[in-house]
SESEBA-622009 format. One line per 4 residues: number of its first residue (from 1); for each residue x, y, z of C-alpha. Coordinates in nm, 2 decimals, decimal comma. Each point is the difference from the previous one (the first is absolute). Example, Ala and Ser with C-alpha at 12.3 -4.5 7.8 and 13.67 -1.06 7.14 Angstrom:
2
1> 1,23/-0,45/0,78; 0,14/0,34/-0,07
//
This chain:
76
1> -3,43/2,88/-1,97; 0,22/0,03/-0,29; 0,32/-0,25/-0,04; 0,29/0,26/-0,07
5> 0,30/-0,26/0,04; 0,09/-0,39/-0,08; 0,17/-0,28/0,11; 0,25/-0,17/-0,17
9> -0,25/-0,26/0,01; -0,30/0,19/-0,15; 0,25/0,13/-0,26; 0,09/-0,32/-0,16
13> -0,37/-0,11/0,02; -0,13/0,33/-0,20; 0,31/-0,07/-0,23; -0,09/-0,39/-0,06
17> 0,40/-0,03/0,11; 0,15/-0,23/0,26; 0,13/0,12/0,29; 0,32/-0,03/-0,09
21> -0,03/0,23/-0,30; -0,19/0,32/0,24; 0,32/-0,04/0,24; 0,26/0,02/-0,26
25> -0,23/0,30/-0,17; -0,01/0,20/0,37; 0,38/-0,10/0,03; 0,11/0,15/-0,34
29> -0,22/0,29/0,03; -0,18/-0,05/-0,31; -0,32/0,07/0,30; 0,03/0,25/0,27
33> -0,11/-0,11/0,33; 0,06/0,07/0,36; 0,18/-0,17/0,31; -0,26/0,05/0,27
37> 0,18/-0,24/0,31; 0,11/-0,29/-0,17; -0,27/-0,05/-0,30; -0,04/0,17/-0,29
41> -0,32/0,21/-0,13; -0,02/0,10/-0,40; -0,20/0,31/-0,07; -0,31/-0,01/-0,22
45> 0,18/0,27/-0,21; 0,28/-0,20/-0,05; -0,16/-0,25/-0,12; -0,23/0,17/-0,28
49> 0,36/0,16/-0,10; 0,14/-0,34/-0,04; -0,26/-0,11/-0,21; -0,03/0,31/-0,23
53> 0,38/-0,01/-0,08; 0,13/-0,16/-0,30; 0,34/-0,10/0,15; -0,20/-0,35/0,06
57> 0,08/-0,29/-0,13; -0,32/-0,06/-0,30; -0,15/-0,34/-0,02; -0,04/-0,19/-0,35
61> -0,33/0,02/-0,12; -0,07/-0,39/-0,14; -0,32/0,13/-0,24; -0,01/-0,29/-0,24
65> 0,34/-0,10/-0,07; 0,03/-0,32/-0,14; 0,30/-0,16/0,14; 0,21/-0,19/-0,25
69> 0,13/-0,33/0,09; 0,30/-0,15/-0,22; -0,11/-0,29/-0,28; 0,22/-0,27/0,18
73> 0,17/-0,22/-0,29; 0,01/-0,38/0,06; 0,38/-0,18/-0,06; -0,05/-0,36/-0,12
//
């Protein structure tokens, strides 16, 4: 059987984010969801839509960057 909806916990695992952040995405409407009685279900297509949008915050790519430390002065 093909999985068509995710729980909020599964969403957090898929996106590698915390559970609170996953609830924030759902409650803010960034990811569409369906409430079934007292549980929240997120359709697979909503997760795919979220991953394909450019509205997300991009992470910085730390490729071979050197972090320059300031030179310390010696006071005597």
